[in-house]
Backbone bond lengths (Angstrom), bond angles and torsions (degrees), N, CA, C in turn:
res aa  C-N    CA-C-N  psi(-1)  N-CA   C-N-CA  omega(-1)  CA-C   N-CA-C  phi
1 M - - - 1.489 - - 1.536 107.25 -
2 Y 1.291 117.63 30.65 1.464 120.79 -178.75 1.576 111.22 -61.49
3 E 1.310 117.12 -42.91 1.463 120.62 -176.49 1.586 108.95 -61.34
4 E 1.251 116.57 -46.66 1.473 121.12 178.25 1.554 110.13 -60.17
5 S 1.276 117.73 -44.60 1.468 119.88 178.13 1.493 110.07 -61.45
6 I 1.287 119.20 -44.70 1.484 125.03 178.86 1.482 112.55 -53.03
7 Q 1.342 116.83 -41.00 1.446 124.39 -176.42 1.565 104.97 -62.93
8 Y 1.292 116.14 -46.01 1.491 119.99 -179.77 1.522 115.66 -68.50
9 Y 1.319 113.97 -36.19 1.485 118.11 174.60 1.523 109.97 -62.89
10 V 1.324 117.05 -46.61 1.366 123.09 179.13 1.486 110.85 -59.00
11 R 1.335 117.25 -44.21 1.474 122.89 176.75 1.522 112.50 -59.91
12 A 1.339 116.12 -43.67 1.411 120.16 178.01 1.551 110.12 -64.77
13 L 1.314 115.98 -38.30 1.514 117.07 179.28 1.540 114.03 -69.04
14 T 1.397 116.71 -23.12 1.480 118.47 174.99 1.477 108.76 -69.53
15 M 1.397 117.24 -28.31 1.488 118.22 -178.78 1.562 110.05 -86.79
16 N 1.313 113.88 -31.54 1.489 118.05 177.94 1.507 111.21 -142.97
17 P 1.385 117.52 86.45 1.464 120.72 -167.68 1.659 105.21 -77.13
18 K 1.270 120.96 -5.55 1.467 122.36 175.16 1.533 116.04 -89.34
19 S 1.377 114.02 1.52 1.393 118.26 -176.07 1.542 113.94 -71.00
20 D 1.326 119.62 101.67 1.437 120.17 -174.52 1.575 110.47 -65.65
21 N 1.334 116.72 -34.99 1.449 115.31 177.26 1.457 117.40 -66.89
22 A 1.298 117.25 -37.30 1.473 119.98 175.43 1.550 110.59 -64.11
23 W 1.321 118.09 -41.66 1.449 121.25 175.29 1.525 111.42 -58.63
24 K 1.342 117.66 -40.21 1.473 121.66 -177.82 1.488 109.71 -68.20
25 Y 1.366 117.60 -45.18 1.381 120.58 179.90 1.540 112.80 -68.76
26 L 1.287 117.73 -34.03 1.434 121.31 172.57 1.440 113.27 -61.35
27 R 1.367 117.57 -42.83 1.448 120.64 -179.51 1.499 113.86 -66.32
28 I 1.307 117.43 -33.87 1.456 123.66 175.21 1.543 111.34 -60.22
29 S 1.328 113.78 -39.29 1.513 118.07 -177.18 1.540 117.59 -85.18
30 L 1.308 116.72 -8.70 1.483 120.16 -171.66 1.548 113.59 -80.82
31 R 1.304 113.09 158.10 1.466 124.07 166.51 1.556 107.89 -69.03
32 N 1.249 114.91 155.07 1.502 121.16 177.35 1.509 113.81 -57.79
33 D 1.327 115.72 -34.60 1.500 115.10 -177.05 1.497 114.32 -74.66
34 L 1.327 119.61 -7.42 1.468 121.56 -179.97 1.566 113.70 -111.43
35 L 1.335 115.95 6.64 1.416 121.54 -178.02 1.470 113.31 -67.97
36 G 1.431 117.75 -32.64 1.427 122.18 177.03 1.507 112.79 -66.43
37 A 1.314 118.49 -38.46 1.444 123.37 178.65 1.611 108.20 -68.29
38 C 1.312 115.90 -32.06 1.478 117.80 178.50 1.510 109.59 -72.96
39 D 1.297 114.19 -44.69 1.514 119.54 -178.58 1.552 112.34 -60.50
40 S 1.363 115.88 -34.32 1.409 121.44 177.32 1.528 112.40 -88.15
41 R 1.265 115.23 -0.72 1.514 123.44 -176.69 1.547 112.53 55.83
42 N 1.191 116.79 45.33 1.459 125.68 179.05 1.514 108.12 -86.42
43 L 1.294 118.53 87.98 1.431 123.90 -172.53 1.632 110.89 -70.17
44 D 1.336 117.07 -29.55 1.438 120.31 -178.07 1.495 111.39 -62.26
45 V 1.374 120.62 -40.03 1.446 123.02 174.54 1.529 111.82 -58.25
46 H 1.213 117.61 -44.21 1.469 121.24 -177.04 1.540 112.18 -69.80
47 Q 1.373 114.62 -39.80 1.402 118.19 179.70 1.578 112.18 -66.14
48 W 1.318 114.53 -33.42 1.505 120.16 175.23 1.519 110.43 -68.83
49 E 1.436 116.44 -45.67 1.381 119.57 -173.80 1.572 112.09 -73.86
50 F 1.335 117.20 -32.97 1.422 121.79 -175.00 1.563 114.21 -129.95
51 P 1.315 111.27 67.33 1.547 113.77 -179.93 1.473 113.11 -65.00
52 L 1.274 119.16 148.92 1.465 123.53 177.39 1.528 110.76 -116.39
């Protein structure tokens, strides 16, 4: 259920983009091709990829 959890992590980050824990959990759940966007904390990429 990684994709579902990703959607909720992204949603949480839209409310608090400075949450280090949410970024860490999001990174654990992501596919390899999206790790760069997570490391740079590019929330737009994740919102587009995983809309809620």
